[in-house]
C-alpha positions in Angstrom: -2.7 -6.6 18.5 -1.0 -10.0 18.9 -1.7 -12.8 21.2 -0.5 -12.7 24.8 1.8 -15.7 25.0 2.9 -15.3 28.7 0.7 -17.9 30.2 0.8 -18.8 33.9 -0.7 -20.4 36.8 -2.1 -18.1 39.7 -1.5 -19.6 43.1 -1.5 -17.9 46.5 -1.2 -14.5 44.8 1.9 -15.4 42.8 2.1 -16.1 38.9 3.8 -19.3 38.1 5.3 -20.8 35.0 8.3 -22.7 33.5 10.5 -24.8 35.8 9.9 -28.5 35.3 6.2 -28.3 34.6 4.8 -30.1 31.5 3.2 -27.8 28.9 0.0 -27.8 26.8 0.1 -26.3 23.3 -2.6 -23.7 22.6 -3.9 -23.6 19.1 -5.5 -21.0 17.0 -8.6 -22.9 15.5 -8.7 -20.6 12.3 -5.3 -21.9 11.3 -4.8 -25.1 13.4 -1.4 -23.5 14.2 0.2 -23.3 17.7 0.1 -19.8 19.4 1.4 -20.5 22.8 2.6 -22.8 25.4 0.8 -23.3 28.7 2.4 -24.6 32.0 0.4 -27.4 33.6 0.1 -27.8 37.4 2.0 -30.4 39.3 0.6 -32.3 42.3 2.8 -29.9 44.4 1.1 -26.8 42.7 -2.2 -28.2 43.7 -1.3 -28.8 47.2 0.1 -25.3 47.4 -3.3 -24.0 46.1 -5.3 -26.2 48.4 -3.3 -24.8 51.4 -3.7 -21.3 50.3 -7.6 -21.7 49.9 -7.7 -23.3 53.3 -5.6 -20.5 55.0 -7.5 -17.5 53.1 -11.0 -19.0 53.6 -11.6 -17.7 57.3 -10.4 -14.3 56.5 -12.4 -13.9 53.4 -15.5 -15.3 55.1 -15.5 -12.8 57.9 -14.6 -9.9 55.5 -17.2 -7.2 55.6 -19.7 -7.7 52.9 -19.4 -4.1 51.8 -15.6 -4.8 51.1 -16.4 -8.0 49.5 -18.9 -6.2 47.2 -16.3 -3.4 46.4 -13.8 -5.9 45.2 -16.2 -7.6 43.0 -17.5 -4.3 41.7 -13.9 -3.2 40.9 -13.2 -6.6 39.1 -16.2 -5.9 36.9 -15.1 -2.5 36.1 -11.6 -3.7 35.1 -13.1 -6.4 32.9 -15.3 -3.7 31.1 -12.1 -1.6 30.6 -10.1 -4.4 29.1 -13.0 -6.0 27.1 -11.5 -5.3 23.7 -8.3 -6.8 24.6 -9.7 -9.9 26.4 -12.3 -10.4 23.6 -9.5 -10.6 20.9 -7.6 -13.2 23.1 -10.8 -15.2 23.4 -11.4 -15.1 19.6 -7.9 -16.3 18.9 -8.1 -19.2 21.5 -11.6 -20.4 20.9 -12.7 -19.1 17.5 -15.9 -17.2 18.2 -16.5 -14.0 16.4 -15.1 -10.8 18.1 -18.6 -9.5 18.8 -19.5 -12.5 20.6 -16.3 -12.7 22.5 -16.6 -9.1 23.5 -20.1 -9.5 24.7 -19.0 -12.5 26.8 -16.5 -10.5 28.6 -19.2 -7.8 29.4 -21.5 -10.4 30.4 -19.0 -11.6 32.9 -18.6 -8.1 34.3 -22.2 -8.1 34.9 -22.1 -11.2 36.9 -19.6 -9.8 39.3 -21.6 -6.6 39.7 -24.9 -8.7 40.4 -23.4 -11.0 42.9 -21.6 -7.9 44.5 -25.1 -6.7 45.3 -26.8 -10.0 45.9 -24.4 -10.7 48.8 -25.9 -7.7 50.5 -29.4 -9.2 49.9 -28.7 -12.6 51.5 -31.3 -12.7 54.2 -31.9 -15.3 56.7 -35.1 -15.4 58.8 -36.3 -15.3 62.4 -39.0 -17.9 63.4 -42.1 -17.1 65.5 -41.4 -18.4 69.1 -42.8 -17.6 72.5 -41.4 -14.5 74.4 -37.8 -15.1 75.6 -37.0 -17.5 72.8 -35.3 -16.9 69.5 -34.9 -19.1 66.6 -32.9 -18.0 63.5 -32.1 -19.4 60.2 -28.8 -18.3 58.9 -26.8 -18.8 55.5 -23.1 -19.4 55.8 -20.5 -20.0 53.1 -19.9 -23.7 52.4 -16.1 -23.4 52.5 -13.3 -23.7 49.9 -14.6 -24.4 46.4 -13.3 -26.2 43.3 -14.8 -25.2 40.0 -14.2 -26.8 36.5 -15.3 -25.0 33.4 -15.3 -25.9 29.6 -13.9 -24.0 26.5 -17.1 -23.0 24.8 -17.8 -19.9 27.2 -14.5 -19.9 29.1 -14.8 -16.5 30.7 -18.7 -16.4 31.4 -18.9 -19.8 32.9 -15.8 -19.2 35.1 -17.4 -15.9 36.2 -20.8 -17.3 36.9 -19.1 -19.8 39.4 -16.4 -17.5 40.8 -18.6 -14.4 41.3 -21.2 -16.1 43.4 -18.7 -18.1 45.4 -16.7 -15.0 46.3 -19.8 -13.1 47.1 -20.9 -16.0 49.4 -17.6 -15.8 51.3 -15.8 -18.8 49.9 -12.3 -19.2 48.6 -11.9 -20.8 45.1 -9.6 -22.9 43.2 -10.6 -22.9 39.4 -9.5 -25.2 36.6 -10.5 -23.6 33.3 -10.0 -25.2 30.0 -6.5 -25.6 28.7 -7.7 -24.5 25.3 -8.5 -21.0 26.3 -6.0 -20.0 29.1 -5.3 -16.4 28.1 -8.8 -15.1 28.5 -9.3 -16.9 31.9 -6.0 -15.6 33.0 -7.4 -12.2 32.4 -10.2 -12.9 35.0 -7.6 -13.7 37.6 -5.6 -10.5 36.8 -8.8 -8.5 37.2 -9.5 -9.9 40.8 -5.8 -9.5 41.6 -5.9 -5.8 40.5 -9.3 -5.2 42.3 -7.6 -6.0 45.7 -8.7 -9.6 46.3 -6.6 -10.9 49.1 -3.9 -13.5 48.4 -5.0 -17.1 48.4 -8.7 -16.4 48.0 -8.6 -17.1 44.2 -6.4 -19.6 42.5 -6.2 -20.6 38.9 -4.8 -23.8 37.8 -4.4 -25.7 34.5 -3.6 -29.4 34.2 -4.5 -32.9 33.0 -8.2 -32.8 33.9 -8.5 -36.2 35.5 -5.4 -35.7 37.7 -6.5 -32.1 38.8 -10.2 -33.2 39.5 -9.1 -36.3 41.5 -6.5 -34.4 43.5 -8.7 -31.5 44.4 -11.9 -33.5 45.1 -10.0 -36.1 47.4 -8.8 -33.2 49.6 -10.8 -32.5 52.7 -10.2 -28.7 52.1 -12.6 -28.7 49.3 -16.3 -28.5 50.5 -18.0 -27.9 47.3 -17.4 -28.7 43.6 -19.1 -26.9 40.8 -18.7 -28.4 37.1 -19.9 -27.4 33.7 -19.3 -30.0 30.9 -20.3 -33.3 29.5 -22.9 -35.6 31.1 -20.3 -38.5 31.3 -17.7 -36.4 33.0 -20.4 -34.9 35.3 -21.4 -38.3 36.5 -17.9 -39.2 37.1 -17.2 -36.2 39.2 -20.4 -36.7 41.2 -19.2 -40.2 42.0 -15.9 -38.9 43.3 -17.8 -36.2 45.4 -20.0 -38.8 47.0 -17.1 -40.6 48.5 -16.3 -37.6 50.6 -20.0 -36.2 50.7 -18.7 -33.1 49.0 -21.5 -30.9 47.7 -21.8 -30.7 43.9 -23.5 -28.5 41.2 -23.4 -29.9 37.6 -24.5 -28.1 34.4 -24.2 -30.7 31.7 -25.3 -31.3 28.2 -28.6 -30.7 26.4 -30.2 -31.3 23.0 -32.5 -28.3 23.0 -35.8 -28.8 21.1 -37.5 -25.8 19.4 -41.3 -26.2 18.8 -42.5 -23.9 15.9 -46.3 -23.6 15.6 -48.2 -22.4 12.6 -49.4 -19.4 14.3 -45.9 -17.9 14.9 -44.7 -14.9 12.9 -42.6 -17.0 10.6 -40.3 -14.5 9.1 -39.5 -12.9 12.5 -39.0 -16.4 13.9 -36.5 -17.4 11.2 -34.6 -14.2 11.7 -34.3 -15.1 15.4 -33.5 -18.8 15.2 -31.0 -18.9 12.6 -28.4 -16.6 14.2 -29.0 -18.4 17.5 -28.3 -21.8 16.0 -24.9 -20.6 14.6 -23.9 -18.5 17.6 -20.5 -19.8 18.7 -20.5 -22.2 15.8 -23.3 -24.1 17.7 -21.0 -24.9 20.6 -23.6 -23.8 23.1 -25.1 -26.1 25.7 -28.6 -24.5 25.1 -28.2 -24.1 21.4 -31.5 -24.6 19.5 -30.9 -27.8 17.6 -34.0 -30.2 17.3 -36.5 -28.1 15.2 -40.0 -29.5 15.3 -42.3 -27.6 12.9 -45.9 -27.8 12.6 -46.8 -29.6 9.2 -48.6 -26.5 7.6 -45.5 -24.3 7.7 -42.8 -26.9 7.6 -41.8 -26.6 3.9 -41.7 -22.8 4.2 -39.7 -22.9 7.5 -37.1 -25.2 6.1 -36.9 -23.1 2.8 -36.4 -19.9 4.8 -33.9 -21.5 7.3 -31.9 -22.9 4.3 -31.7 -19.6 2.6 -30.5 -17.8 5.8 -28.0 -20.5 6.6 -26.4 -20.3 3.1 -25.9 -16.6 3.8 -23.8 -17.0 7.1 -20.3 -15.9 6.3 -17.7 -18.1 7.9 -14.1 -17.2 8.6 -11.7 -15.7 11.1 -13.7 -14.1 14.0 -11.6 -11.1 14.0 -12.9 -10.0 10.6 -15.8 -7.7 11.1 -18.1 -9.1 8.5 -17.7 -12.8 9.6 -20.8 -14.2 11.3 -19.5 -17.7 12.4 -16.0 -18.8 13.3 -14.4 -22.3 13.5 -15.0 -25.1 15.9 -12.8 -24.9 18.9 -10.7 -28.0 18.4 -9.7 -30.7 15.9 -12.0 -33.4 17.3 -15.3 -31.4 16.5 -15.4 -31.3 12.7 -14.9 -35.0 12.5 -17.4 -35.8 15.0 -19.9 -33.6 13.5 -19.2 -35.1 10.0 -20.0 -38.5 11.2 -23.3 -37.4 12.6 -24.3 -35.6 9.4 -23.3 -38.7 7.3 -25.4 -40.9 9.6 -28.4 -38.8 9.1 -27.9 -38.7 5.5 -27.6 -42.3 5.1 -30.9 -42.7 6.9 -32.7 -40.5 4.5 -32.3 -37.0 5.9 -32.0 -34.2 3.3 -29.0 -31.8 3.5 -30.4 -28.5 2.5 -27.4 -26.4 3.5 -23.8 -27.1 4.4 -23.0 -30.7 5.5 -19.3 -30.4 5.0 -16.0 -29.4 6.7 -14.3 -26.2 5.6 -11.1 -26.1 3.7 -8.6 -25.3 6.5 -8.6 -25.0 10.3 -11.2 -26.4 12.3 -14.2 -25.2 10.3 -17.5 -27.0 9.5 -20.1 -25.2 7.2 -23.4 -24.1 8.7 -25.7 -27.0 8.1 -29.6 -27.7 8.0 -30.8 -31.2 7.8 -34.6 -31.8 7.0 -36.9 -34.8 7.4 -34.3 -36.3 9.9 -35.6 -39.8 11.2 -36.0 -40.1 14.9 -33.5 -43.0 15.0 -30.8 -41.0 13.4 -28.0 -40.5 15.9 -28.1 -36.7 15.6 -31.7 -36.7 16.8 -30.5 -38.5 20.0 -27.0 -37.2 20.5 -26.1 -33.5 20.9 -24.0 -32.5 18.0 -22.5 -29.3 19.8 -21.9 -27.8 16.5 -23.3 -25.7 13.6 -26.0 -28.3 12.6 -29.9 -27.8 12.9 -32.0 -30.9 12.4 -35.8 -30.7 11.6 -38.8 -32.7 11.1 -42.6 -31.9 11.1 -45.2 -32.5 13.7 -49.0 -32.6 13.5 -50.3 -31.4 17.0 -49.2 -30.1 20.2 -49.3 -33.5 22.0 -46.9 -34.9 19.3 -44.6 -31.9 19.7 -44.5 -32.2 23.5 -43.8 -35.8 23.2 -40.9 -35.3 20.9 -39.6 -32.4 23.0 -39.5 -34.7 26.1 -38.3 -37.9 24.6 -34.7 -37.7 25.3 -33.0 -38.1 28.8 -31.9 -34.4 28.6 -33.5 -31.4 30.1 -31.4 -28.3 29.9 -33.2 -25.8 27.7 -36.3 -25.8 25.3 -37.8 -23.2 23.2 -41.2 -22.6 21.5 -42.7 -20.0 19.1 -46.3 -19.4 19.2 -48.6 -16.3 19.3 -51.2 -18.3 21.3 -51.2 -17.1 24.9 -53.0 -20.1 26.3 -50.7 -22.5 24.3 -47.6 -20.6 25.5 -48.7 -21.2 29.3 -49.4 -24.9 28.6 -46.0 -25.3 26.8 -44.3 -23.9 29.9 -45.8 -26.4 32.0 -45.5 -29.4 29.8 -41.9 -29.2 28.7 -39.3 -31.1 30.7 -36.4 -28.6 31.0 -34.7 -26.4 33.5 -35.2 -23.3 31.2 -37.9 -22.7 28.7 -37.8 -19.7 26.3 -41.1 -18.8 24.6 -40.7 -16.4 21.7 -37.2 -15.8 23.3 -33.8 -17.1 23.6 -32.9 -14.8 26.6 -32.6 -17.5 29.2 -29.1 -16.9 30.5 -29.2 -13.7 32.6 -27.5 -12.9 35.9 -30.6 -12.7 38.1 -32.3 -15.9 36.9 -31.4 -19.7 37.7 -29.6 -21.6 35.0 -29.7 -25.4 35.2 -31.1 -28.6 33.9 -33.2 -31.5 34.8 -32.9 -35.4 34.1 -29.4 -36.0 32.8 -28.6 -32.4 32.1 -27.6 -31.3 35.6 -28.0 -31.1 39.3 -28.8 -27.8 40.8 -28.7 -24.3 39.3 -26.3 -21.4 38.9 -27.3 -17.7 38.4 -29.9 -15.8 40.3 -30.2 -16.1 44.1 -30.0 -19.8 43.5 -26.4 -19.2 42.2 -25.5 -17.7 45.8 -27.3 -20.4 47.7 -25.3 -23.2 46.1 -22.2 -22.0 47.8 -23.9 -21.8 51.1 -25.0 -24.1 53.9 -28.1 -23.4 56.2 -27.8 -23.3 59.8 -30.8 -23.2 62.3 -29.8 -21.6 65.7 -32.4 -22.0 68.6 -31.9 -20.0 71.8 -34.1 -20.3 74.9 
């Protein structure tokens, strides 16, 4: 099946393309060749989207929760039915292997289903008062929302925001990444086909700075949700501050992984290596900084290197490929510079360390004995590179895990129950996985601390972030 080249904007229930709009060239990262042209929104397009969101919000807000839930459930069903087609589109645009792409579509469907039900569990509370008095605490939708999402999980991260916002009763304007428009367009089609009223959801592409400034400056937008880099997140937070617009930020990380000598070493290696190279390491919670207890360090890096060398790299549509290319031409060069810096400072390259022969590929890489001062120990590589160094005791491991200004996700592997409890308390991160990488699930909050974010998505917290609280006191 070929790539769907009919790319459009979705504004006020209508699909728009062509005319005098500028275009963005979509590239297949396997070949680095163009595959489609995407129309970019003009200021007039954004104004039309804002007016549609403003107009549609009151009606959607007061739509019965059962009807809202039914539409979200229907969208989820359509995503499941179309998962093969959407997954192939995602692989061709972003590069991840088809199995991961299809799983992302199915995970997105789960988010729509979960928030369809969570909207029905959105309880306020009644306060204890003397007879004849009544005090209630109510949750209300915040209003029209603008969402901004990146290219590494273009469908899932869009769904995580949109499903919660729609369930809360908000109208939404979404700006997904220009690199992956076909798969995110499929989400808009699923919502349209599910019967979402015109104007409740808009999908626009455009020059990121222009779109973000235009939407955030509008008094229509009452909430912004952004997933992306720390620098851009702080910039958007500053824009939101000018108008006191609420904001949720899910930003970068540099996830530490603490490997203790009482872990099941072979089982641990079989878990961590596939996770490191999932989506070519382009995962905000990707395990990256491996701190390994001294007594098992040599065995760990040996086993890691052997498994890394067996990861087959290629076109994600090929069934036996385990890792695809990086998403754009900027990433291989950036990762190569980080690897070379580490090498120059004494790090050992035990696997990979080089770009591929074509496209945007970079070989799965393991660096050992990486000095703390190396750039890659302090800067998120966002690619298929694992860095490792030994530690002596738990205090040192925790100190290294908490050393950086990031705090999105962290992981630890140990069979000692008391140690596991202590680690959960001591590690500074919004999410901690102990003997597990299952930290991104529909019913749990997802977010970071320190420079890694502001607020959470997922779980009931994900619904609450699109709501305001009102206290009503009646005598």
